[in-house]
C-alpha positions as CSV (number, residue, x, y, z in Angstrom):
1,M,0.0,0.0,-0.1
2,K,1.2,3.5,-0.9
3,T,2.1,5.9,1.8
4,H,2.8,9.6,1.8
5,P,5.3,11.6,4.0
6,A,3.7,13.9,6.6
7,K,4.6,15.7,9.8
8,R,3.1,14.9,13.2
9,V,3.2,17.8,15.6
10,E,2.3,17.4,19.0
11,I,1.9,20.3,21.4
12,T,1.6,20.0,25.2
13,I,0.2,23.0,26.8
14,E,-1.8,24.2,29.8
15,E,-5.4,23.3,29.3
16,I,-6.6,27.0,30.0
17,M,-4.7,27.8,26.7
18,E,-6.5,25.1,24.6
19,T,-9.0,27.3,23.1
20,R,-6.4,30.0,22.2
21,L,-4.1,27.5,20.7
22,T,-6.7,25.7,18.6
23,T,-8.1,29.1,17.3
24,A,-4.5,30.0,16.0
25,L,-4.2,26.7,14.3
26,L,-7.6,27.3,12.6
27,K,-6.5,30.7,11.6
28,A,-3.4,29.1,10.2
29,D,-5.6,26.8,8.0
30,V,-4.6,23.7,10.3
31,T,-8.1,22.2,10.1
32,G,-7.3,18.7,11.5
33,F,-6.2,18.2,15.1
34,T,-7.0,16.0,18.0
35,V,-6.9,17.2,21.7
36,L,-6.1,14.7,24.4
37,P,-6.1,15.0,28.2
38,V,-2.7,14.8,29.9
39,K,-3.0,12.7,33.2
40,G,0.5,13.9,34.5
41,G,4.1,14.0,33.8
42,S,7.6,15.2,34.9
43,G,9.7,18.2,33.6
44,R,11.9,21.0,34.6
45,S,9.2,21.9,37.4
46,G,9.2,18.3,38.8
47,H,6.6,15.6,38.8
48,W,2.9,16.6,38.5
49,T,-0.5,15.0,38.4
50,R,-4.0,15.9,37.6
51,A,-5.4,14.0,40.3
52,G,-7.2,16.2,42.9
53,Q,-7.4,19.4,40.7
54,V,-10.3,21.3,40.7
55,G,-11.3,23.3,37.6
56,R,-9.2,23.6,34.4
57,A,-6.4,25.5,36.0
58,G,-3.2,23.3,36.3
59,G,-4.0,20.7,34.0
60,M,-2.5,20.1,30.6
61,V,-3.7,18.9,27.1
62,S,-1.8,17.4,24.2
63,V,-3.0,18.7,20.7
64,V,-1.8,16.3,18.1
65,C,-1.7,17.5,14.3
66,I,-0.6,15.8,11.0
67,V,0.1,18.0,8.0
68,R,1.7,18.0,4.9
69,P,5.7,18.9,5.0
70,D,5.0,22.0,3.1
71,R,2.5,23.1,5.8
72,L,4.8,22.7,8.8
73,D,6.3,26.1,9.1
74,T,2.8,27.9,9.1
75,L,1.7,25.4,11.9
76,L,4.8,26.0,13.9
77,E,4.7,29.8,13.8
78,A,1.0,29.8,14.9
79,A,1.6,27.3,17.8
80,F,4.8,29.0,19.0
81,A,3.1,32.3,19.2
82,V,0.8,30.8,21.8
83,V,3.2,28.4,23.5
84,E,6.3,30.6,23.9
85,P,5.1,32.9,26.7
86,H,3.4,29.7,28.7
87,I,4.3,26.3,29.8
88,G,4.4,24.1,26.8
89,V,6.4,21.7,24.6
90,V,6.2,21.4,20.7
91,S,7.5,18.3,18.9
92,V,7.8,17.4,15.3
93,T,8.0,13.8,14.2
94,D,8.2,12.4,10.6
95,C,5.4,10.1,9.8
96,E,3.5,8.4,6.9
97,V,-0.1,8.5,6.0
98,L,-2.5,6.5,3.7
99,R,-4.8,9.0,2.5
100,A,-2.6,12.1,1.7
101,E,-5.8,14.1,0.2
102,R,-7.0,14.2,3.9
103,F,-4.1,16.4,5.0
């Protein structure tokens, strides 16, 4: 089966910033993404967990996008404008997709 090269971008950011990030992605013509809850983790600030938190403050989400390679820079510029002043991580991975017309 034929596959096509793509880029998988994962953006982990404070849950309170989710709407701002997804709005920026939509304005950058990134029409497909998935938002996943993040249960916990560890980083420069140490270990943390979502357990026991009340409300959206303090939680994290992961926004996953798959785009054609020529759309990567536009996506990263939009994401970085939101992530840069906040807690967050952006990673880019090469991937392959089966239906290139969807991206």
